[in-house]
C-alpha positions as CSV (number, residue, x, y, z in Angstrom):
1,M,94.6,-1.3,15.7
2,G,97.3,-0.2,13.2
3,F,95.2,2.3,11.2
4,R,98.0,4.8,10.4
5,S,97.4,6.1,7.0
6,E,94.6,8.4,6.0
7,N,93.0,5.7,3.9
8,A,93.1,3.1,6.6
9,Q,91.7,5.6,9.2
10,R,88.9,6.4,6.6
11,A,88.2,2.8,6.2
12,A,88.0,2.3,9.9
13,K,85.5,5.3,10.2
14,K,83.4,3.8,7.5
15,C,83.4,0.4,9.1
16,S,84.5,-1.3,5.8
17,D,85.9,-4.4,7.6
18,H,83.2,-5.8,9.8
19,H,85.6,-8.0,11.9
20,K,87.9,-5.0,12.6
21,T,84.8,-2.8,13.3
22,W,83.6,-5.3,15.9
23,T,87.0,-5.4,17.6
24,L,87.0,-1.5,17.7
25,L,83.6,-1.6,19.3
26,Q,84.7,-4.1,21.9
27,I,87.7,-1.8,22.7
28,A,85.6,1.3,23.1
29,H,83.0,-0.4,25.2
30,E,85.6,-1.7,27.7
31,W,87.6,1.5,28.1
32,Y,84.4,3.5,28.3
33,L,83.1,1.1,31.1
34,Q,86.3,1.2,33.0
35,E,86.9,4.9,32.8
36,L,83.3,5.9,33.7
37,M,83.5,3.7,36.7
38,V,86.7,5.4,38.1
39,P,85.0,8.5,39.6
40,Y,82.1,6.5,41.1
41,V,84.7,4.0,42.8
42,R,86.8,6.9,44.2
43,Q,83.8,8.7,45.6
44,S,82.4,5.4,47.2
45,M,85.9,4.6,48.7
46,L,86.3,8.1,50.1
47,M,82.7,8.0,51.6
48,N,83.1,4.3,52.9
49,N,80.1,3.3,50.7
50,A,79.7,-0.2,49.1
51,I,80.6,-0.4,45.5
52,T,77.6,-1.8,43.5
53,S,76.3,-1.9,40.1
54,A,73.2,0.0,41.2
55,G,75.2,2.6,42.9
56,F,77.2,3.1,39.6
57,L,74.0,3.4,37.6
58,K,72.6,6.0,40.0
59,Y,75.7,8.0,40.0
60,M,76.0,8.0,36.2
61,M,72.3,8.8,35.6
62,T,71.5,11.2,38.4
63,E,74.6,12.6,40.1
64,A,76.8,13.2,37.1
65,R,76.6,16.8,35.5
66,N,79.5,16.8,33.1
67,P,78.0,16.6,29.6
68,N,80.9,14.5,28.3
69,Y,80.4,12.0,31.1
70,I,76.6,11.9,30.6
71,Y,77.0,11.5,27.0
72,L,79.4,8.6,27.2
73,G,77.6,7.0,30.0
74,T,74.0,7.3,29.5
75,M,74.0,7.1,25.6
76,T,77.2,5.8,24.0
77,L,77.8,3.0,26.6
78,T,74.1,2.2,26.6
79,Y,74.1,1.6,22.7
80,L,77.3,-0.3,22.8
81,E,76.0,-2.5,25.5
82,A,72.9,-3.2,23.4
83,L,75.1,-4.2,20.6
84,Q,76.9,-6.6,22.5
85,N,73.8,-8.1,24.0
86,F,72.3,-8.4,20.4
87,R,75.3,-10.2,19.1
88,T,75.5,-12.6,22.2
89,G,71.8,-13.2,21.8
90,L,72.2,-14.2,18.2
91,R,75.2,-16.5,19.0
92,V,73.4,-18.5,21.7
93,G,69.8,-18.0,20.5
94,D,68.5,-16.0,23.5
95,I,65.4,-14.3,22.2
96,D,65.0,-12.1,25.4
97,R,68.6,-10.5,24.7
98,I,67.7,-10.1,21.1
99,A,64.4,-8.4,21.8
100,S,65.6,-6.1,24.6
101,S,68.8,-5.0,22.7
102,K,66.6,-4.2,19.5
103,A,64.4,-2.0,21.6
104,V,67.3,0.0,22.7
105,F,69.3,0.7,19.4
106,A,66.3,0.5,16.9
107,T,65.7,4.4,17.6
108,L,69.2,5.1,16.3
109,F,68.0,4.5,12.7
110,H,65.5,7.3,13.2
111,A,67.9,9.8,14.9
112,R,69.8,10.3,11.6
113,H,68.6,10.0,8.0
114,H,68.5,6.2,7.3
115,P,65.2,5.6,5.4
116,N,65.9,2.0,4.3
117,Y,67.0,0.9,7.8
118,Q,64.0,2.7,9.3
119,E,61.7,0.8,7.1
120,I,63.4,-2.5,7.7
121,E,63.3,-2.0,11.5
122,I,59.6,-0.8,11.7
123,M,58.4,-3.6,9.4
124,E,60.3,-6.2,11.3
125,A,58.8,-4.9,14.7
126,V,55.2,-4.9,13.2
127,Q,55.7,-8.4,11.8
128,R,56.9,-9.8,15.0
129,H,53.9,-8.1,16.8
130,S,51.5,-9.7,14.3
131,V,52.8,-13.3,14.7
132,P,49.9,-15.5,15.8
133,E,50.4,-17.1,19.4
134,E,50.6,-20.6,17.9
135,L,53.5,-19.6,15.6
136,L,55.4,-17.5,18.1
137,P,57.6,-20.3,19.6
138,F,58.7,-21.3,16.1
139,Y,59.3,-17.7,15.3
140,N,61.5,-17.3,18.4
141,E,63.4,-20.5,17.9
142,T,64.4,-19.6,14.4
143,E,65.5,-16.1,15.3
144,A,69.0,-17.3,15.3
145,V,70.1,-20.7,13.8
146,C,73.3,-22.6,14.9
147,L,74.6,-25.4,12.5
148,S,77.7,-26.5,14.7
149,E,77.6,-28.5,17.8
150,D,79.2,-25.8,20.2
151,G,75.9,-23.9,20.4
152,E,77.5,-20.5,20.4
153,S,77.7,-19.8,16.7
154,G,74.2,-18.7,16.0
155,E,73.4,-16.4,13.1
156,G,70.5,-15.1,11.1
157,L,68.9,-17.5,8.5
158,D,70.3,-15.4,5.7
159,F,73.9,-16.0,6.8
160,K,73.4,-19.7,7.4
161,A,71.7,-20.0,4.0
162,E,74.7,-18.5,2.5
163,I,76.9,-21.1,4.0
164,V,74.7,-24.1,3.0
165,N,74.5,-22.6,-0.5
166,K,78.3,-22.4,-0.8
167,D,78.6,-25.9,0.3
168,V,76.0,-27.2,-2.3
169,Q,77.6,-25.2,-5.1
170,S,81.1,-26.7,-4.5
171,W,79.7,-30.1,-5.5
172,M,78.1,-28.8,-8.7
173,P,79.3,-29.8,-12.1
174,R,80.8,-27.2,-14.4
175,G,78.4,-25.0,-16.4
176,V,74.9,-24.0,-15.6
177,P,73.4,-26.4,-13.1
178,S,70.0,-28.0,-14.0
179,G,67.1,-28.4,-11.6
180,E,68.0,-32.1,-11.3
181,D,71.6,-31.1,-10.3
182,W,70.4,-28.9,-7.5
183,F,67.9,-31.6,-6.2
184,L,70.5,-34.3,-6.2
185,K,73.1,-32.2,-4.5
186,I,70.7,-30.9,-1.8
187,T,69.2,-34.3,-1.0
188,M,72.7,-35.7,-0.7
189,K,74.0,-33.1,1.6
190,P,72.9,-34.7,4.9
191,I,74.7,-38.0,3.8
192,R,77.8,-36.0,2.9
193,N,77.7,-34.2,6.2
194,K,77.4,-37.5,8.1
195,A,80.3,-39.1,6.2
196,R,82.4,-36.1,6.8
197,Q,81.6,-36.1,10.5
198,M,82.5,-39.9,10.7
199,M,85.8,-39.3,8.9
200,S,86.9,-36.2,11.0
201,T,85.9,-37.4,14.5
202,P,88.6,-40.2,14.9
203,A,91.3,-37.6,14.1
204,N,89.8,-35.2,16.5
205,T,89.4,-32.6,13.9
206,R,86.6,-30.2,13.3
207,T,84.2,-30.4,10.4
208,T,83.9,-27.8,7.6
209,S,80.7,-26.3,9.3
210,Q,82.4,-26.2,12.7
211,Q,85.4,-24.5,11.2
212,S,83.4,-21.9,9.4
213,T,80.9,-21.3,12.2
214,G,82.4,-22.6,15.5
215,A,83.5,-20.5,18.5
216,R,86.9,-18.7,18.2
217,S,89.4,-17.8,20.8
218,K,88.7,-14.3,22.1
219,P,91.6,-11.8,21.3
220,D,93.3,-10.1,24.1
221,L,92.5,-6.4,23.9
222,S,93.8,-5.3,27.2
223,A,96.8,-3.4,25.6
224,Q,94.5,-1.5,23.2
225,V,92.1,-0.7,26.1
226,L,94.9,0.6,28.3
227,A,96.3,2.7,25.5
228,W,92.9,4.3,24.9
229,R,92.5,4.8,28.7
230,A,95.8,6.6,28.8
231,Q,94.7,8.8,25.9
232,L,91.5,9.7,27.7
233,R,93.3,10.6,30.9
234,S,95.9,12.8,29.1
235,K,93.0,14.9,27.6
236,K,91.2,15.1,30.9
237,Y,88.1,14.4,29.1
238,L,86.1,13.0,32.1
239,K,87.5,15.3,34.7
240,D,85.1,16.5,37.3
241,P,82.0,14.5,36.4
242,C,79.8,16.5,38.7
243,K,80.8,19.9,37.3
244,E,78.2,21.2,35.0
245,D,79.8,24.1,33.2
246,V,81.9,22.1,30.9
247,C,82.3,22.4,27.3
248,H,80.7,19.4,25.5
249,V,83.4,18.3,22.9
250,S,84.5,15.2,21.2
251,L,87.8,13.4,21.9
252,T,89.3,15.3,19.1
253,S,88.2,18.6,20.8
254,E,85.4,19.3,18.2
255,E,82.4,21.1,19.8
256,L,79.4,18.9,19.8
257,D,75.8,20.0,19.1
258,P,73.6,20.5,22.3
259,S,70.9,18.3,20.9
260,L,73.2,15.3,21.0
261,L,72.5,15.0,24.8
262,E,68.8,14.4,23.9
263,I,69.3,11.9,21.0
264,T,67.4,9.1,22.8
265,V,64.4,11.2,23.5
266,R,64.3,12.8,20.1
267,A,64.9,9.5,18.2
268,E,62.1,7.9,20.0
269,N,59.8,10.8,19.0
270,L,61.0,10.5,15.4
271,R,60.4,6.8,15.4
272,K,56.9,7.2,16.7
273,K,56.2,9.7,14.1
274,Y,57.5,7.6,11.4
275,F,55.4,4.7,12.6
276,D,52.3,7.0,12.6
277,K,52.9,8.3,9.1
278,T,53.5,4.8,7.7
279,F,50.7,2.8,9.4
280,V,48.2,5.4,10.9
281,D,48.0,8.5,8.7
282,S,49.8,8.1,5.4
283,Q,48.6,11.5,4.3
284,N,50.3,13.4,7.1
285,D,53.3,15.3,5.8
286,D,54.3,16.7,9.2
287,L,57.2,14.2,9.7
288,P,60.4,16.3,10.4
289,E,63.2,15.9,8.1
290,E,65.8,17.4,10.5
291,P,68.1,14.7,11.9
292,V,70.1,14.8,15.3
293,Y,73.2,16.8,14.5
294,V,76.5,15.5,15.9
295,T,78.7,18.7,15.8
296,K,77.9,22.4,15.8
297,K,79.7,22.6,12.5
298,E,77.5,20.1,11.0
299,R,74.4,22.0,12.0
300,T,75.7,25.3,10.6
301,E,76.6,23.6,7.3
302,K,73.3,21.9,7.0
303,C,71.4,25.0,7.8
304,L,73.0,26.8,4.9
305,I,70.5,27.2,2.2
306,S,72.9,26.2,-0.5
307,N,73.4,22.9,1.1
308,R,69.6,22.0,1.3
309,T,67.8,19.8,-1.1
310,K,65.4,21.2,-3.7
311,S,62.4,20.1,-1.7
312,E,63.7,21.6,1.4
313,I,64.4,25.0,-0.4
314,C,60.9,24.9,-1.7
315,D,59.4,24.3,1.7
316,I,61.4,27.2,3.2
317,T,60.5,29.6,0.2
318,S,56.7,28.7,0.6
319,N,56.9,29.5,4.3
320,M,58.4,32.9,3.6
321,L,55.8,33.6,0.9
322,A,53.1,32.9,3.4
323,T,54.5,35.7,5.7
324,I,54.3,38.5,3.2
325,V,51.7,41.1,4.0
326,N,51.4,43.0,0.7
327,V,48.8,41.0,-1.2
328,D,50.0,42.1,-4.7
329,V,53.5,41.3,-4.0
330,K,52.5,38.0,-2.5
331,D,50.4,37.0,-5.4
332,S,53.1,37.9,-8.0
333,L,55.8,36.1,-6.3
334,T,53.5,33.0,-5.8
335,S,52.5,33.0,-9.4
336,E,56.2,33.2,-10.4
337,F,57.0,30.5,-7.9
338,R,54.3,28.1,-9.4
339,K,55.7,28.6,-12.9
340,M,58.9,27.1,-11.8
341,M,57.3,23.8,-10.9
342,P,57.4,20.8,-11.2
343,L,60.3,20.3,-8.9
344,C,62.0,17.7,-10.9
345,K,62.5,20.0,-13.9
346,V,63.7,23.1,-12.0
347,K,67.3,23.8,-11.5
348,K,68.5,24.3,-7.8
349,S,70.3,27.4,-8.9
350,D,67.1,29.0,-10.1
351,L,65.4,28.0,-6.8
352,L,68.1,29.6,-4.7
353,K,68.0,32.8,-6.8
354,F,64.1,33.0,-6.3
355,H,64.7,32.2,-2.4
356,D,67.1,35.2,-2.2
357,I,64.5,37.4,-3.9
358,V,61.7,36.4,-1.4
359,L,64.3,36.7,1.4
360,D,64.9,40.4,0.4
361,V,61.2,41.0,0.2
362,C,60.6,39.7,3.8
363,A,63.7,41.6,5.0
364,Q,62.3,45.0,3.6
365,Q,59.0,44.2,5.0
366,D,60.4,43.7,8.5
367,E,62.5,46.9,8.2
368,L,59.3,48.8,7.3
369,F,57.3,47.5,10.2
370,L,60.3,48.3,12.5
371,H,60.3,52.0,11.4
372,E,56.5,52.2,11.8
373,D,56.9,50.9,15.4
374,L,59.5,53.5,16.1
């Protein structure tokens, strides 16, 4: 893709350019699928079995034991497939594809800490579920809107409204437009579009809306896919898919966190708890804050008390105070802890110092109990 400098690679990781990001996702989806199928095809040919999609899914989900193969196949490929289906569903207005793909990747917002997206996803799901039966057909028809004639350029209403708004503004006089200006330009828009279409059709050219929203030729990504497949083969990343005792690492050989293999189950549980807290029991504070970690290094760094938020440090300190057996010491430390509140005014450094004091008390207590047991 040509991301050679550090800044370019950083921009690619942050997905700064949506068009290039989509191309990267397409490349990843294609080479994941091709390489994951290779072991299954080889095994089927060796055993003279028919090669089918059902057989491939069975091999990937039940027979494979390699954690790298399982993660790429049952999780990464699944989410990439959902994104592909979601985009296709929007482009052609297929509500079934849109709904099914949303159900797959919506949990990802809850696997990591994305509070804004979590709220948007949950509220949209609740809103769709609450739509009256008589309005549901209209709701489904306007899920994606297409302004061109090719029928494959559907997008959300906010994107289409932006296109219409730009077209209307291009006809506005200089200065601040009045309400009469807006009314005149908007009411004249259908006439302008019809005139533009009549003028462009004889010359076999596309209208402005078709140029901006119409279907584009698909780029040939075979060279990039082949290069990535060669890179994967050189690392022997998917070697021995049925071998279980393989270290779960990234393509850059960084050791991944064991919980990553359970990301789907954990994300679904977090989503359910988020829903219960938001709509069922708003007073429940038991919602876990810990996200799904990607690497072991990330978990280690996150677990360091100095990297925790003030709220997390307070929770940890409170839990340790509750374990102190000596009543006098416990009451004294608890009183001192309360004087440090409210949380918004206390310094994080002071909380860390107090945490270390409580930690020392707990350690001395554990050491005392150990000597008594001996």
